C-alpha positions in Angstrom: -50.4 -130.1 81.3 -48.2 -132.4 79.3 -44.4 -132.0 79.5 -42.3 -132.2 76.4 -38.6 -132.8 76.1 -36.6 -130.0 74.5 -35.4 -132.3 71.7 -39.0 -133.0 70.7 -39.8 -129.4 70.1 -39.0 -128.0 66.6 -39.8 -124.6 65.0 -41.7 -124.3 61.8 -38.6 -122.9 60.1 -36.5 -125.9 61.3 -39.2 -128.3 60.1 -39.3 -126.9 56.7 -35.5 -126.8 56.3 -35.0 -130.4 57.6 -38.4 -132.1 56.9 -36.7 -135.2 55.4 -34.6 -135.6 58.5 -37.7 -135.3 60.8 -39.6 -137.8 58.7 -36.8 -140.3 58.9 -36.5 -139.9 62.6 -40.2 -140.8 62.9 -40.0 -143.6 60.4 -37.0 -145.2 62.1 -38.3 -144.5 65.6 -35.4 -142.4 66.5 -38.0 -140.0 67.8 -41.6 -140.8 68.9 -43.0 -137.4 68.1 -42.2 -133.8 67.2 -44.0 -130.9 68.7 -44.2 -128.0 66.3 -43.8 -124.5 67.6 -44.7 -121.3 65.8 -43.9 -117.9 67.3 -42.7 -119.6 70.5 -46.1 -121.3 70.9 -46.7 -125.1 70.6 -49.1 -125.6 67.8 -49.1 -129.3 66.7 -47.7 -132.8 67.1 -46.4 -135.0 64.4 -46.3 -138.7 65.1 -45.7 -141.9 63.1 -48.7 -143.2 61.2 -48.7 -146.5 63.2 -49.1 -144.4 66.4 -52.0 -142.5 64.9 -53.7 -145.7 63.9 -53.2 -147.3 67.3 -54.7 -144.2 69.0 -57.8 -144.4 66.7 -58.5 -148.1 67.7 
């Protein structure tokens, strides 16, 4: 099982309220990823586009 840092996990509500902040953190590499939780369940990961492209190679 993968371990996630507490500051990487963000709820859907927090994401919708502060999407531009989250996006800027990813663009500026302040954060490497965000793990999205819904109803206290981890559901998705948001990563920078460059990381996604690197993973596909």
